[in-house]
mmCIF file of the C-alpha atoms, coordinates in Angstrom:
data_MODEL
# 
_entry.id   MODEL 
# 
loop_
_atom_site.group_PDB 
_atom_site.id 
_atom_site.type_symbol 
_atom_site.label_atom_id 
_atom_site.label_alt_id 
_atom_site.label_comp_id 
_atom_site.label_asym_id 
_atom_site.label_entity_id 
_atom_site.label_seq_id 
_atom_site.pdbx_PDB_ins_code 
_atom_site.Cartn_x 
_atom_site.Cartn_y 
_atom_site.Cartn_z 
_atom_site.occupancy 
_atom_site.B_iso_or_equiv 
_atom_site.pdbx_formal_charge 
_atom_site.auth_seq_id 
_atom_site.auth_comp_id 
_atom_site.auth_asym_id 
_atom_site.auth_atom_id 
_atom_site.pdbx_PDB_model_num 
ATOM 1   C CA . MET A 1 1   ? 70.605 53.756 -26.708 1.00 0.00 ? 1   MET A CA 1 
ATOM 2   C CA . GLY A 1 2   ? 66.821 53.895 -26.502 1.00 0.00 ? 2   GLY A CA 1 
ATOM 3   C CA . SER A 1 3   ? 64.234 56.534 -27.083 1.00 0.00 ? 3   SER A CA 1 
ATOM 4   C CA . ILE A 1 4   ? 61.198 57.489 -25.068 1.00 0.00 ? 4   ILE A CA 1 
ATOM 5   C CA . ILE A 1 5   ? 57.958 58.548 -26.687 1.00 0.00 ? 5   ILE A CA 1 
ATOM 6   C CA . LYS A 1 6   ? 55.464 60.270 -24.381 1.00 0.00 ? 6   LYS A CA 1 
ATOM 7   C CA . VAL A 1 7   ? 51.831 60.550 -25.419 1.00 0.00 ? 7   VAL A CA 1 
ATOM 8   C CA . ASN A 1 8   ? 48.497 60.588 -23.670 1.00 0.00 ? 8   ASN A CA 1 
ATOM 9   C CA . GLU A 1 9   ? 46.485 59.298 -26.631 1.00 0.00 ? 9   GLU A CA 1 
ATOM 10  C CA . TYR A 1 10  ? 47.094 56.881 -29.503 1.00 0.00 ? 10  TYR A CA 1 
ATOM 11  C CA . LYS A 1 11  ? 44.901 57.415 -32.575 1.00 0.00 ? 11  LYS A CA 1 
ATOM 12  C CA . ASP A 1 12  ? 44.430 55.585 -35.850 1.00 0.00 ? 12  ASP A CA 1 
ATOM 13  C CA . PHE A 1 13  ? 44.445 57.236 -39.307 1.00 0.00 ? 13  PHE A CA 1 
ATOM 14  C CA . GLY A 1 14  ? 40.728 58.010 -38.947 1.00 0.00 ? 14  GLY A CA 1 
ATOM 15  C CA . ASN A 1 15  ? 41.458 60.048 -35.798 1.00 0.00 ? 15  ASN A CA 1 
ATOM 16  C CA . ASN A 1 16  ? 39.789 57.405 -33.593 1.00 0.00 ? 16  ASN A CA 1 
ATOM 17  C CA . ALA A 1 17  ? 41.299 56.987 -30.137 1.00 0.00 ? 17  ALA A CA 1 
ATOM 18  C CA . ILE A 1 18  ? 42.852 53.521 -29.791 1.00 0.00 ? 18  ILE A CA 1 
ATOM 19  C CA . MET A 1 19  ? 44.302 53.986 -26.277 1.00 0.00 ? 19  MET A CA 1 
ATOM 20  C CA . THR A 1 20  ? 44.484 56.822 -23.777 1.00 0.00 ? 20  THR A CA 1 
ATOM 21  C CA . SER A 1 21  ? 46.604 57.357 -20.672 1.00 0.00 ? 21  SER A CA 1 
ATOM 22  C CA . ASP A 1 22  ? 45.846 59.485 -17.639 1.00 0.00 ? 22  ASP A CA 1 
ATOM 23  C CA . GLY A 1 23  ? 49.521 60.295 -17.040 1.00 0.00 ? 23  GLY A CA 1 
ATOM 24  C CA . ALA A 1 24  ? 49.674 58.129 -13.915 1.00 0.00 ? 24  ALA A CA 1 
ATOM 25  C CA . GLY A 1 25  ? 50.296 54.849 -15.713 1.00 0.00 ? 25  GLY A CA 1 
ATOM 26  C CA . ASN A 1 26  ? 46.639 53.911 -16.177 1.00 0.00 ? 26  ASN A CA 1 
ATOM 27  C CA . VAL A 1 27  ? 45.884 53.019 -19.794 1.00 0.00 ? 27  VAL A CA 1 
ATOM 28  C CA . THR A 1 28  ? 42.358 52.753 -21.188 1.00 0.00 ? 28  THR A CA 1 
ATOM 29  C CA . VAL A 1 29  ? 41.861 50.618 -24.278 1.00 0.00 ? 29  VAL A CA 1 
ATOM 30  C CA . ASN A 1 30  ? 39.240 52.287 -26.478 1.00 0.00 ? 30  ASN A CA 1 
ATOM 31  C CA . ALA A 1 31  ? 39.361 50.128 -29.617 1.00 0.00 ? 31  ALA A CA 1 
ATOM 32  C CA . ALA A 1 32  ? 36.814 47.291 -29.447 1.00 0.00 ? 32  ALA A CA 1 
ATOM 33  C CA . GLY A 1 33  ? 39.172 45.004 -31.368 1.00 0.00 ? 33  GLY A CA 1 
ATOM 34  C CA . LEU A 1 34  ? 41.700 45.177 -28.516 1.00 0.00 ? 34  LEU A CA 1 
ATOM 35  C CA . LYS A 1 35  ? 39.243 44.382 -25.719 1.00 0.00 ? 35  LYS A CA 1 
ATOM 36  C CA . ALA A 1 36  ? 38.525 40.852 -24.482 1.00 0.00 ? 36  ALA A CA 1 
ATOM 37  C CA . THR A 1 37  ? 34.834 41.708 -24.200 1.00 0.00 ? 37  THR A CA 1 
ATOM 38  C CA . PRO A 1 38  ? 32.062 40.781 -23.857 1.00 0.00 ? 38  PRO A CA 1 
ATOM 39  C CA . ALA A 1 39  ? 33.136 38.933 -20.722 1.00 0.00 ? 39  ALA A CA 1 
ATOM 40  C CA . PHE A 1 40  ? 31.457 37.792 -17.528 1.00 0.00 ? 40  PHE A CA 1 
ATOM 41  C CA . GLU A 1 41  ? 31.833 35.640 -14.457 1.00 0.00 ? 41  GLU A CA 1 
ATOM 42  C CA . ALA A 1 42  ? 29.011 34.369 -12.266 1.00 0.00 ? 42  ALA A CA 1 
ATOM 43  C CA . TYR A 1 43  ? 28.696 31.925 -9.409  1.00 0.00 ? 43  TYR A CA 1 
ATOM 44  C CA . LEU A 1 44  ? 26.128 29.865 -7.546  1.00 0.00 ? 44  LEU A CA 1 
ATOM 45  C CA . SER A 1 45  ? 25.641 31.776 -4.277  1.00 0.00 ? 45  SER A CA 1 
ATOM 46  C CA . SER A 1 46  ? 23.981 29.018 -2.243  1.00 0.00 ? 46  SER A CA 1 
ATOM 47  C CA . THR A 1 47  ? 23.100 25.347 -2.510  1.00 0.00 ? 47  THR A CA 1 
ATOM 48  C CA . GLN A 1 48  ? 20.885 24.429 -5.458  1.00 0.00 ? 48  GLN A CA 1 
ATOM 49  C CA . SER A 1 49  ? 18.994 21.541 -3.877  1.00 0.00 ? 49  SER A CA 1 
ATOM 50  C CA . GLY A 1 50  ? 16.348 19.118 -5.047  1.00 0.00 ? 50  GLY A CA 1 
ATOM 51  C CA . VAL A 1 51  ? 18.165 18.114 -8.227  1.00 0.00 ? 51  VAL A CA 1 
ATOM 52  C CA . THR A 1 52  ? 17.225 14.654 -9.495  1.00 0.00 ? 52  THR A CA 1 
ATOM 53  C CA . ASP A 1 53  ? 19.949 11.992 -9.251  1.00 0.00 ? 53  ASP A CA 1 
ATOM 54  C CA . ALA A 1 54  ? 21.443 10.851 -12.584 1.00 0.00 ? 54  ALA A CA 1 
ATOM 55  C CA . THR A 1 55  ? 19.847 13.739 -14.488 1.00 0.00 ? 55  THR A CA 1 
ATOM 56  C CA . SER A 1 56  ? 21.607 16.517 -16.383 1.00 0.00 ? 56  SER A CA 1 
ATOM 57  C CA . THR A 1 57  ? 20.397 19.762 -14.762 1.00 0.00 ? 57  THR A CA 1 
ATOM 58  C CA . LYS A 1 58  ? 21.199 23.401 -15.522 1.00 0.00 ? 58  LYS A CA 1 
ATOM 59  C CA . VAL A 1 59  ? 23.300 25.047 -12.809 1.00 0.00 ? 59  VAL A CA 1 
ATOM 60  C CA . GLN A 1 60  ? 21.671 28.325 -11.745 1.00 0.00 ? 60  GLN A CA 1 
ATOM 61  C CA . PHE A 1 61  ? 24.629 30.716 -11.494 1.00 0.00 ? 61  PHE A CA 1 
ATOM 62  C CA . ASP A 1 62  ? 22.694 33.530 -9.842  1.00 0.00 ? 62  ASP A CA 1 
ATOM 63  C CA . THR A 1 63  ? 25.328 36.084 -8.801  1.00 0.00 ? 63  THR A CA 1 
ATOM 64  C CA . GLU A 1 64  ? 27.480 38.068 -11.226 1.00 0.00 ? 64  GLU A CA 1 
ATOM 65  C CA . VAL A 1 65  ? 31.050 38.999 -10.345 1.00 0.00 ? 65  VAL A CA 1 
ATOM 66  C CA . PHE A 1 66  ? 31.215 41.122 -13.497 1.00 0.00 ? 66  PHE A CA 1 
ATOM 67  C CA . ASP A 1 67  ? 29.358 41.373 -16.818 1.00 0.00 ? 67  ASP A CA 1 
ATOM 68  C CA . THR A 1 68  ? 31.007 43.876 -19.167 1.00 0.00 ? 68  THR A CA 1 
ATOM 69  C CA . ASP A 1 69  ? 28.231 44.083 -21.743 1.00 0.00 ? 69  ASP A CA 1 
ATOM 70  C CA . GLY A 1 70  ? 25.137 42.765 -19.945 1.00 0.00 ? 70  GLY A CA 1 
ATOM 71  C CA . CYS A 1 71  ? 25.276 39.494 -21.901 1.00 0.00 ? 71  CYS A CA 1 
ATOM 72  C CA . TYR A 1 72  ? 24.782 37.083 -18.988 1.00 0.00 ? 72  TYR A CA 1 
ATOM 73  C CA . ASP A 1 73  ? 21.270 36.326 -17.704 1.00 0.00 ? 73  ASP A CA 1 
ATOM 74  C CA . ASN A 1 74  ? 21.568 35.499 -13.996 1.00 0.00 ? 74  ASN A CA 1 
ATOM 75  C CA . SER A 1 75  ? 17.854 35.410 -13.188 1.00 0.00 ? 75  SER A CA 1 
ATOM 76  C CA . THR A 1 76  ? 15.933 33.309 -15.715 1.00 0.00 ? 76  THR A CA 1 
ATOM 77  C CA . ASN A 1 77  ? 17.974 31.395 -18.286 1.00 0.00 ? 77  ASN A CA 1 
ATOM 78  C CA . TYR A 1 78  ? 21.399 31.389 -16.591 1.00 0.00 ? 78  TYR A CA 1 
ATOM 79  C CA . ARG A 1 79  ? 23.121 31.693 -19.950 1.00 0.00 ? 79  ARG A CA 1 
ATOM 80  C CA . PHE A 1 80  ? 25.692 33.835 -21.748 1.00 0.00 ? 80  PHE A CA 1 
ATOM 81  C CA . THR A 1 81  ? 24.613 35.318 -25.109 1.00 0.00 ? 81  THR A CA 1 
ATOM 82  C CA . PRO A 1 82  ? 27.442 37.532 -26.420 1.00 0.00 ? 82  PRO A CA 1 
ATOM 83  C CA . THR A 1 83  ? 26.635 40.422 -28.721 1.00 0.00 ? 83  THR A CA 1 
ATOM 84  C CA . THR A 1 84  ? 30.013 40.320 -30.486 1.00 0.00 ? 84  THR A CA 1 
ATOM 85  C CA . ALA A 1 85  ? 31.056 37.503 -32.818 1.00 0.00 ? 85  ALA A CA 1 
ATOM 86  C CA . GLY A 1 86  ? 34.307 35.718 -32.065 1.00 0.00 ? 86  GLY A CA 1 
ATOM 87  C CA . LYS A 1 87  ? 36.009 32.899 -30.257 1.00 0.00 ? 87  LYS A CA 1 
ATOM 88  C CA . TYR A 1 88  ? 35.318 32.737 -26.532 1.00 0.00 ? 88  TYR A CA 1 
ATOM 89  C CA . HIS A 1 89  ? 37.237 31.129 -23.699 1.00 0.00 ? 89  HIS A CA 1 
ATOM 90  C CA . VAL A 1 90  ? 34.502 29.478 -21.602 1.00 0.00 ? 90  VAL A CA 1 
ATOM 91  C CA . TYR A 1 91  ? 35.117 27.923 -18.199 1.00 0.00 ? 91  TYR A CA 1 
ATOM 92  C CA . PHE A 1 92  ? 32.944 26.125 -15.680 1.00 0.00 ? 92  PHE A CA 1 
ATOM 93  C CA . VAL A 1 93  ? 33.715 24.734 -12.216 1.00 0.00 ? 93  VAL A CA 1 
ATOM 94  C CA . PHE A 1 94  ? 31.078 22.535 -10.659 1.00 0.00 ? 94  PHE A CA 1 
ATOM 95  C CA . VAL A 1 95  ? 30.673 20.936 -7.217  1.00 0.00 ? 95  VAL A CA 1 
ATOM 96  C CA . GLY A 1 96  ? 27.841 18.466 -6.761  1.00 0.00 ? 96  GLY A CA 1 
ATOM 97  C CA . ALA A 1 97  ? 27.063 15.589 -4.423  1.00 0.00 ? 97  ALA A CA 1 
ATOM 98  C CA . VAL A 1 98  ? 24.371 13.647 -2.668  1.00 0.00 ? 98  VAL A CA 1 
ATOM 99  C CA . ALA A 1 99  ? 24.047 14.666 0.985   1.00 0.00 ? 99  ALA A CA 1 
ATOM 100 C CA . GLY A 1 100 ? 25.478 11.990 3.235   1.00 0.00 ? 100 GLY A CA 1 
ATOM 101 C CA . VAL A 1 101 ? 27.024 10.005 0.381   1.00 0.00 ? 101 VAL A CA 1 
ATOM 102 C CA . SER A 1 102 ? 30.806 10.039 0.211   1.00 0.00 ? 102 SER A CA 1 
ATOM 103 C CA . ARG A 1 103 ? 31.185 7.870  -2.863  1.00 0.00 ? 103 ARG A CA 1 
ATOM 104 C CA . LEU A 1 104 ? 29.625 8.859  -6.138  1.00 0.00 ? 104 LEU A CA 1 
ATOM 105 C CA . SER A 1 105 ? 29.719 6.682  -9.199  1.00 0.00 ? 105 SER A CA 1 
ATOM 106 C CA . GLN A 1 106 ? 29.617 9.493  -11.787 1.00 0.00 ? 106 GLN A CA 1 
ATOM 107 C CA . ILE A 1 107 ? 29.874 13.272 -11.906 1.00 0.00 ? 107 ILE A CA 1 
ATOM 108 C CA . ALA A 1 108 ? 29.995 15.463 -15.003 1.00 0.00 ? 108 ALA A CA 1 
ATOM 109 C CA . GLY A 1 109 ? 30.132 19.133 -15.940 1.00 0.00 ? 109 GLY A CA 1 
ATOM 110 C CA . VAL A 1 110 ? 28.645 19.958 -19.333 1.00 0.00 ? 110 VAL A CA 1 
ATOM 111 C CA . ILE A 1 111 ? 28.944 23.153 -21.383 1.00 0.00 ? 111 ILE A CA 1 
ATOM 112 C CA . ARG A 1 112 ? 26.122 23.402 -23.926 1.00 0.00 ? 112 ARG A CA 1 
ATOM 113 C CA . LYS A 1 113 ? 26.051 25.693 -26.946 1.00 0.00 ? 113 LYS A CA 1 
ATOM 114 C CA . ASN A 1 114 ? 22.551 26.473 -28.216 1.00 0.00 ? 114 ASN A CA 1 
ATOM 115 C CA . GLY A 1 115 ? 21.177 23.586 -26.160 1.00 0.00 ? 115 GLY A CA 1 
ATOM 116 C CA . SER A 1 116 ? 23.540 20.892 -27.490 1.00 0.00 ? 116 SER A CA 1 
ATOM 117 C CA . VAL A 1 117 ? 26.483 19.360 -25.630 1.00 0.00 ? 117 VAL A CA 1 
ATOM 118 C CA . TYR A 1 118 ? 29.677 21.140 -26.680 1.00 0.00 ? 118 TYR A CA 1 
ATOM 119 C CA . THR A 1 119 ? 32.138 19.974 -24.007 1.00 0.00 ? 119 THR A CA 1 
ATOM 120 C CA . GLU A 1 120 ? 31.742 17.446 -21.236 1.00 0.00 ? 120 GLU A CA 1 
ATOM 121 C CA . THR A 1 121 ? 34.165 16.659 -18.459 1.00 0.00 ? 121 THR A CA 1 
ATOM 122 C CA . ALA A 1 122 ? 33.199 13.532 -16.566 1.00 0.00 ? 122 ALA A CA 1 
ATOM 123 C CA . ILE A 1 123 ? 34.584 11.277 -13.886 1.00 0.00 ? 123 ILE A CA 1 
ATOM 124 C CA . ASP A 1 124 ? 33.243 7.743  -14.045 1.00 0.00 ? 124 ASP A CA 1 
ATOM 125 C CA . ASN A 1 125 ? 34.050 5.512  -11.126 1.00 0.00 ? 125 ASN A CA 1 
ATOM 126 C CA . ARG A 1 126 ? 31.529 2.712  -11.545 1.00 0.00 ? 126 ARG A CA 1 
ATOM 127 C CA . SER A 1 127 ? 34.140 0.023  -12.179 1.00 0.00 ? 127 SER A CA 1 
ATOM 128 C CA . ASP A 1 128 ? 36.298 0.228  -9.045  1.00 0.00 ? 128 ASP A CA 1 
ATOM 129 C CA . GLY A 1 129 ? 33.710 1.235  -6.430  1.00 0.00 ? 129 GLY A CA 1 
ATOM 130 C CA . TYR A 1 130 ? 36.050 3.584  -4.546  1.00 0.00 ? 130 TYR A CA 1 
ATOM 131 C CA . GLY A 1 131 ? 34.074 6.734  -5.167  1.00 0.00 ? 131 GLY A CA 1 
ATOM 132 C CA . LEU A 1 132 ? 35.305 10.083 -6.404  1.00 0.00 ? 132 LEU A CA 1 
ATOM 133 C CA . SER A 1 133 ? 35.567 13.710 -5.563  1.00 0.00 ? 133 SER A CA 1 
ATOM 134 C CA . SER A 1 134 ? 32.602 15.953 -6.163  1.00 0.00 ? 134 SER A CA 1 
ATOM 135 C CA . ALA A 1 135 ? 34.193 18.648 -8.339  1.00 0.00 ? 135 ALA A CA 1 
ATOM 136 C CA . VAL A 1 136 ? 34.846 18.858 -12.070 1.00 0.00 ? 136 VAL A CA 1 
ATOM 137 C CA . THR A 1 137 ? 36.117 21.594 -14.341 1.00 0.00 ? 137 THR A CA 1 
ATOM 138 C CA . SER A 1 138 ? 35.262 22.065 -18.001 1.00 0.00 ? 138 SER A CA 1 
ATOM 139 C CA . ILE A 1 139 ? 37.079 24.543 -20.237 1.00 0.00 ? 139 ILE A CA 1 
ATOM 140 C CA . SER A 1 140 ? 36.620 25.153 -23.942 1.00 0.00 ? 140 SER A CA 1 
ATOM 141 C CA . THR A 1 141 ? 37.079 27.648 -26.760 1.00 0.00 ? 141 THR A CA 1 
ATOM 142 C CA . ILE A 1 142 ? 33.767 28.203 -28.524 1.00 0.00 ? 142 ILE A CA 1 
ATOM 143 C CA . ASP A 1 143 ? 33.059 30.115 -31.733 1.00 0.00 ? 143 ASP A CA 1 
ATOM 144 C CA . MET A 1 144 ? 30.020 32.378 -31.196 1.00 0.00 ? 144 MET A CA 1 
ATOM 145 C CA . ASN A 1 145 ? 28.108 34.326 -33.888 1.00 0.00 ? 145 ASN A CA 1 
ATOM 146 C CA . GLY A 1 146 ? 27.393 37.407 -31.750 1.00 0.00 ? 146 GLY A CA 1 
ATOM 147 C CA . SER A 1 147 ? 23.649 37.438 -32.323 1.00 0.00 ? 147 SER A CA 1 
ATOM 148 C CA . SER A 1 148 ? 21.885 34.237 -31.283 1.00 0.00 ? 148 SER A CA 1 
ATOM 149 C CA . ASP A 1 149 ? 24.503 31.761 -29.995 1.00 0.00 ? 149 ASP A CA 1 
ATOM 150 C CA . TYR A 1 150 ? 24.467 31.109 -26.262 1.00 0.00 ? 150 TYR A CA 1 
ATOM 151 C CA . VAL A 1 151 ? 26.241 28.873 -23.757 1.00 0.00 ? 151 VAL A CA 1 
ATOM 152 C CA . GLU A 1 152 ? 24.991 27.422 -20.480 1.00 0.00 ? 152 GLU A CA 1 
ATOM 153 C CA . CYS A 1 153 ? 26.243 24.831 -18.001 1.00 0.00 ? 153 CYS A CA 1 
ATOM 154 C CA . TYR A 1 154 ? 24.751 21.625 -16.695 1.00 0.00 ? 154 TYR A CA 1 
ATOM 155 C CA . GLY A 1 155 ? 25.743 19.351 -13.846 1.00 0.00 ? 155 GLY A CA 1 
ATOM 156 C CA . TYR A 1 156 ? 25.223 15.600 -13.561 1.00 0.00 ? 156 TYR A CA 1 
ATOM 157 C CA . VAL A 1 157 ? 25.661 13.576 -10.377 1.00 0.00 ? 157 VAL A CA 1 
ATOM 158 C CA . ASN A 1 158 ? 24.916 9.862  -9.984  1.00 0.00 ? 158 ASN A CA 1 
ATOM 159 C CA . ASP A 1 159 ? 25.295 7.832  -6.810  1.00 0.00 ? 159 ASP A CA 1 
ATOM 160 C CA . ASN A 1 160 ? 23.162 4.877  -8.036  1.00 0.00 ? 160 ASN A CA 1 
ATOM 161 C CA . SER A 1 161 ? 20.652 5.379  -5.217  1.00 0.00 ? 161 SER A CA 1 
ATOM 162 C CA . GLY A 1 162 ? 18.093 7.696  -6.784  1.00 0.00 ? 162 GLY A CA 1 
ATOM 163 C CA . SER A 1 163 ? 18.655 10.188 -3.950  1.00 0.00 ? 163 SER A CA 1 
ATOM 164 C CA . THR A 1 164 ? 18.235 13.928 -4.313  1.00 0.00 ? 164 THR A CA 1 
ATOM 165 C CA . VAL A 1 165 ? 21.368 15.740 -5.476  1.00 0.00 ? 165 VAL A CA 1 
ATOM 166 C CA . ASN A 1 166 ? 22.716 19.134 -4.393  1.00 0.00 ? 166 ASN A CA 1 
ATOM 167 C CA . PHE A 1 167 ? 24.879 21.549 -6.360  1.00 0.00 ? 167 PHE A CA 1 
ATOM 168 C CA . TYR A 1 168 ? 27.019 23.340 -3.787  1.00 0.00 ? 168 TYR A CA 1 
ATOM 169 C CA . GLY A 1 169 ? 27.441 27.077 -4.094  1.00 0.00 ? 169 GLY A CA 1 
ATOM 170 C CA . ASP A 1 170 ? 28.632 29.561 -1.501  1.00 0.00 ? 170 ASP A CA 1 
ATOM 171 C CA . ALA A 1 171 ? 28.387 33.270 -0.788  1.00 0.00 ? 171 ALA A CA 1 
ATOM 172 C CA . ALA A 1 172 ? 32.097 33.772 -1.563  1.00 0.00 ? 172 ALA A CA 1 
ATOM 173 C CA . GLY A 1 173 ? 31.748 32.343 -5.082  1.00 0.00 ? 173 GLY A CA 1 
ATOM 174 C CA . THR A 1 174 ? 34.481 29.734 -4.689  1.00 0.00 ? 174 THR A CA 1 
ATOM 175 C CA . ARG A 1 175 ? 32.667 26.482 -5.540  1.00 0.00 ? 175 ARG A CA 1 
ATOM 176 C CA . CYS A 1 176 ? 30.488 26.700 -8.655  1.00 0.00 ? 176 CYS A CA 1 
ATOM 177 C CA . VAL A 1 177 ? 31.741 29.272 -11.165 1.00 0.00 ? 177 VAL A CA 1 
ATOM 178 C CA . PHE A 1 178 ? 30.896 29.990 -14.829 1.00 0.00 ? 178 PHE A CA 1 
ATOM 179 C CA . GLY A 1 179 ? 32.583 32.571 -17.028 1.00 0.00 ? 179 GLY A CA 1 
ATOM 180 C CA . ALA A 1 180 ? 33.611 33.540 -20.539 1.00 0.00 ? 180 ALA A CA 1 
ATOM 181 C CA . ALA A 1 181 ? 35.643 36.168 -22.375 1.00 0.00 ? 181 ALA A CA 1 
ATOM 182 C CA . ARG A 1 182 ? 36.154 36.934 -26.070 1.00 0.00 ? 182 ARG A CA 1 
ATOM 183 C CA . LEU A 1 183 ? 39.648 36.100 -27.261 1.00 0.00 ? 183 LEU A CA 1 
ATOM 184 C CA . ILE A 1 184 ? 41.519 38.717 -29.266 1.00 0.00 ? 184 ILE A CA 1 
ATOM 185 C CA . GLY A 1 185 ? 44.021 38.005 -32.004 1.00 0.00 ? 185 GLY A CA 1 
ATOM 186 C CA . VAL A 1 186 ? 42.580 34.626 -33.021 1.00 0.00 ? 186 VAL A CA 1 
# 
C-alpha cells in the first residue's frame, strides 16, 4: 500500500523554495544546484565561406537556439564562457568541404578551452585515397572555473589542393551545431 503526498512547494530548512508546482503537473526547479545551467545551443545559420584550406578556423555559430544565462557570445567571439563553476557536457557538430570536391583527405572538429586544443575528432583519409564524408562530431566533458574559462570550436578541412573551404550551415540549424550544459551530481 502506498501513500500520496500532495504539495505545491518543497522548501529546505532555511525556508528556501527548492521546487514548486502549479497544480497542473508543471514543476519549476528553483534550486541552482538542481539546474543544468548555464546551458546554450547555437548553430551556423548560413555558409561560412572563404576559409583557407588546411587551416584550423573558428566556426562562427551565429544563431542561438537558447542561452539560459547569456553566457554564449554569438556575435564577436563565438564562445561559451559560463558564470558557474562545474563540469560541462560540450558538443560540436561540424560540416565542412571544398566546393566541387567530393573527396577530402582530412577533416577535423576541434573544441578549444581557453585557446588550447581540448578535444579533437578527426578523419584522416590520406592513405587510401577514397575520400571521406564532410561531417564530424566532437563531444567532451570539460571542467570550467565559472569566471574566466571559455570554450570555442574550430573546423579544419584539407583537400590537398589549396582551394577555399566552406563550413556549411543552414537556416534550420541542422548542420553545424555547438552547445553545452552544466552537469549536476558530478
